[in-house]
N, C-alpha and C positions, 0 to 999 in steps of 0.2 A: 542198870535197872535189873532187878531179879527176874528170872524166867517166869515165876508164878505171877508176879505183878503184871508182866507183859501179857500173860495168858488171860488174866482177869480183865485187863483193859481191852484186849481183843474181844473177849466175850461181851463186854458192855457195848462196844462198837457194833458187834454183830447183832445184838438184840435191838439196838436202836435202828440199825439198817433194816431189820425185819419189820419193825413198827412203821418205818417210812414206806416200805414195800406194801404193807397192808393198806395204809392210808392212801397212797397214790393209786394203787390198782383199784381200790374201792371207789375213789373219787372219779377216776377216769371212766370206769365202767358206768357209774351213775350218770355221768355227763353224756356218754355215748348212747346209753340205753334210752335216754330221754333227750336226744340231741335237739329236737325242735324247741322244746321248752328252754333248754340251756341257751340256744341261739337267740330266742326271743328276749330272755332276761338280759343277756349281754347287750342286745340292741337297745334296751331301756337304760343302760348305764350311761351316765353323763360323761364318764371317763373313757369307756371302751366302745361306745356305740359306733364311732367311725371305723373301728377295727373288729367289729363283732364276728364277721365271717372268719377272718384269720384267727382271732382269739379262740373261737369255738373249736377250731381244729387244733390249734397250737398247744393250748393248755393240757388237754388230755394226752396228746402225743408226747409232750414233755414229761408228764407224770409217768407214762409207760416207759419211756426211754430211761429216765432216771431209775425207775424200778429195776429195769434190766441191768443197768450199770451197777446197782447195789447188789445184785445177785452174784456178779462176778468179782472174785476177790481182787483181781488185778485192777479193777476200776472202782472198787468200793470207797476208797478214801476220797477220790475226786467226786464220786456220786454223793457222799455225805456233805461235801461242800455245796454241791448243786441242790441238794435237798434243803439245806439251811437257807441258801439264797432264795429258792422258790418260796419257802415259808415266810421269809422276810418280805418278799414282794407281795404275797397274798395279804400279809398283815398291814403293810403300808397301804394297800388298796382299801382295806376295811377302814383304816384311819381316815384316809382321804374321803371316802364316801360318807362316813359318819359326820365329818366336820365341814365338808364343803358341798354337800348335795342335799336338795330338798326331797328327792326321791331316792329311796334305797332299794335297788333291785336285789333279788336273791337268785344267784345263778348256780348255787350249790345243789347237789343232788343227795338223795338218800337221807340218812339220819342227820347229816350236817345241815340240811335245810330246815330241820326242826328246831335248831338252836337259834336263840336270839343273837343279835349282832355282837353284844358284849360277850356272851358265852363263846361265840365263834372266834372273836378276837383272842380271848384267853386260851382257847383250844389251840389256835395257831401259835400263840406265843409259847405254849408248852412244847410244841414241836420245834420252835426256834431254839429253845434251850436244849432240847434233846439233840438238835443238830450240832450245836456248839460242843456239847459233851461227846457226841460221837466223833467229831473231828479231832478233839483233843485226846480222846481215849484210843483212837486208832493207832495200833502199834507201828512204830517206825521200824520197818524191816531191817534197815542198816544197823540201828542201835540194838535190835534184838539179836542179830547175827553176831555182833561184836561181844555182846553180853554172854554168849554161849561159850 
């Protein structure tokens, strides 16, 4: 693969990593700044209520951890996989709640809580797609060294 193609792919992966960092830092901060509300809403979830305490701590912590891993070039590729996986889990949760629950709690914070569930699902799915693109575009260092 040509060097310029590798650089473009790397730039795309870096931009996507930056978008995930912004999303996860914002989401984690929103949850921690209004922790009590986040915890109460998780407690109302038919899926997560037994694990509300753990989930209220675990989700924002994972978002921060993945963001830190995205910042470091050494761990960025792994972190893109983790970002993709987390967004798939969030999307699966939305599908589960929409299809199998009579009560739909909203445990998101900030501007995300202003979205309807359909909008939130498609927002998440756009980040799932970005995750796939980021993983696929992330330059393979071995291939790029050989191409030089």
